[in-house]
C-alpha positions, -999 to +999 in steps of 0.1 A: -618-196-633-611-231-620-629-239-587-605-249-559-609-283-543-619-266-510-646-245-527-658-276-546-661-295-513-680-266-496-704-263-525-709-301-531-745-312-521-741-338-494-760-363-473-750-375-439-759-411-434-739-420-402-741-396-374-752-401-338-775-377-319-754-374-287-722-375-306-733-346-328-736-322-298-714-292-304-688-282-277-709-252-266-740-274-263-722-300-242-707-273-220-741-257-215-755-291-204-726-300-182-729-267-163-766-272-160-759-307-145-729-304-122-715-336-109-720-354-142-683-361-147-683-341-179-659-311-179-674-276-177-646-257-196-637-260-233-600-268-226-609-297-203-636-309-227-612-311-256-589-332-234-619-353-224-624-360-261-590-376-265-597-413-266-574-442-256-594-468-274-630-477-283-641-487-248-628-454-235-647-436-262-678-455-252-673-445-216-670-408-226-700-411-249-721-425-220-711-397-198-722-371-223-753-390-230-761-387-193-764-349-198-795-354-220-822-354-194-854-342-211-871-341-245-862-304-249-825-314-248-832-340-275-848-314-298-819-290-291-794-316-303-812-323-335-816-286-344-780-280-335-769-306-359-791-292-387-776-257-380-741-271-381-746-291-413-765-265-434-734-244-442-715-275-452-739-282-481-758-310-463-793-315-476-804-346-458-794-365-427-802-400-412-796-394-375-790-423-352-810-421-320-807-445-291-841-447-274-828-469-246-806-440-234-836-418-230-857-445-214-832-451-186-833-415-176-871-416-174-881-399-207-915-412-219-915-425-255-943-402-266-924-371-254-891-382-271-911-388-303-928-354-301-893-337-297-879-356-327-909-347-348-908-310-338-870-309-345-874-325-379-899-299-390-878-270-377-846-284-392-862-282-426-880-249-421-851-231-405-820-247-420-832-264-452-819-298-439-842-328-442-839-350-411-847-387-409-840-411-380-825-445-373-832-461-339-802-481-327-796-506-300-766-501-278-751-535-284-735-542-250-769-539-231-787-570-244-824-579-241-836-548-222-820-524-247-833-544-277-868-544-263-868-507-255-856-498-290-880-521-307-910-510-286-903-474-293-899-480-330-931-500-333-953-482-307-944-445-308-922-439-339-913-404-351-928-397-385-893-396-401-881-430-387-866-449-416-842-475-401-833-498-373-796-503-362-772-514-336-740-498-323-718-499-293-691-524-285-693-552-312-674-578-291-704-578-266-730-587-292-723-624-296-739-633-262-772-617-274-771-631-309-806-645-310-821-615-292-807-591-318-816-613-347-852-614-335-854-576-329-841-569-364-866-594-379-895-576-362-883-542-372-879-553-409-913-568-408-927-534-398-910-518-428-879-504-413-845-506-431-818-526-414-787-504-410-765-520-383-729-512-374-705-540-383-668-545-388-657-514-371-638-529-342-641-566-351-634-586-382-654-600-411-673-623-389-694-594-375-701-582-411-713-616-421-735-617-390-752-584-398-757-595-434-770-630-426-786-625-392-799-589-394-806-586-431-784-556-434-793-532-462-765-508-454-736-512-429-720-487-406-682-487-410-674-522-425-638-512-427-625-547-416-640-564-446-608-566-467-592-595-449-619-619-462-619-622-500-652-640-501-668-611-481-652-586-505-666-604-534-701-605-518-700-568-510-689-560-545-715-582-562-744-569-540-732-533-539-742-533-502-734-497-490-707-492-463-710-460-444-673-451-437-661-425-412-623-421-415-615-396-387-637-415-363-617-447-369-584-429-362-598-412-330-611-444-315-579-463-323-593-486-350-568-472-375-533-460-364-529-432-390-553-416-415-529-426-443-535-462-434-572-460-437-587-487-460-612-464-477-591-460-509-586-497-513-623-504-506-631-482-536-604-498-557-620-532-549-653-519-563-671-516-530-699-492-524-687-465-499-703-434-485-685-408-465-697-397-430-687-380-398-701-403-370-696-381-339-682-349-353-675-326-323-660-355-303-636-362-332-630-325-340-643-330-375-673-321-397-689-338-427-671-313-450-639-321-432-642-357-441-643-348-478-612-327-471-595-357-455-604-377-486-588-351-508-557-344-487-549-378-472-561-401-500-554-378-529-590-378-542-598-353-569-632-337-576-644-366-596-638-391-567-654-366-542-684-362-564-687-400-566-687-403-528-715-376-526-735-394-553-731-427-534-745-411-503-775-399-522-782-432-538-778-451-505-801-427-486-837-437-478-851-408-498-877-407-525-865-414-560-876-380-571-855-363-543-825-385-552-827-373-588-829-337-577-798-340-555-779-359-582-788-332-607-773-306-583-741-326-580-739-331-618-744-293-623-716-285-598-692-310-615-700-295-649-695-260-636-662-270-620-649-284-653-643-319-639 
């Protein structure tokens, strides 16, 4: 019996390489926290929260994200969010996650580095034990906050890192980064010298110039989004030749106003150009999506068949900061599913 596309997507072993800690908080978790902390500005009913998650543009999204972030007040909340993500991802076929954590957000509400790290370590162990999901972490700088945020992120990464810390990144509003150019270059240089992988956001809400900056200034080994690369042929050629992975999140780009319609998303053309693309969810409950839903979007909006979906899953595995042995195991799982589905 031929496996349906939906069943294939559900069974497909996946990795999630671009998802944010606070942005992964389920609606029930956010409501629990908002009721616990009245006066936060975050709605306390599901209907109001769904409306709260309708974004006018990226700055509005950033404003909402900061409000939800303000609900995370202690290390126990941090661990709850990590475990909630593992619980949500396990039934979707996710095996491994690289979760983006923003230490500066925890510092400004008074959480000690050591306690945040202990919460992340505990949550990583329990994610694997209870849900079969391996959790790794990327520490990211919120790009609009400058030197203080860069220092807090780097200090935490170098002085009190969680055991599963693999990468160093930067997110937030890209247009704000130029004024802190040297500060961010220096932070990434120090993080890379300490053995962390460089995984910055770039080209989500600005053009190719930001992608060039993260390549040349931050030593990017993988780039978050990168969707605005196509207007620069020299950049496209560079990305194709180097096979620098781009972590693409289609629904996110529509919800934050970077793309008008999902049908207009550049992901299919990026693949046609020979670029290395992985598929991810970014902030799934905020965008009413899941990792599996992003594969459904690829099938329904872009017309991808099982072969293309399997390619995206393999790309994710190969771009992950996993051991070669674990990568081979996951690729073998994918290959077995493809063979069984008659692709």
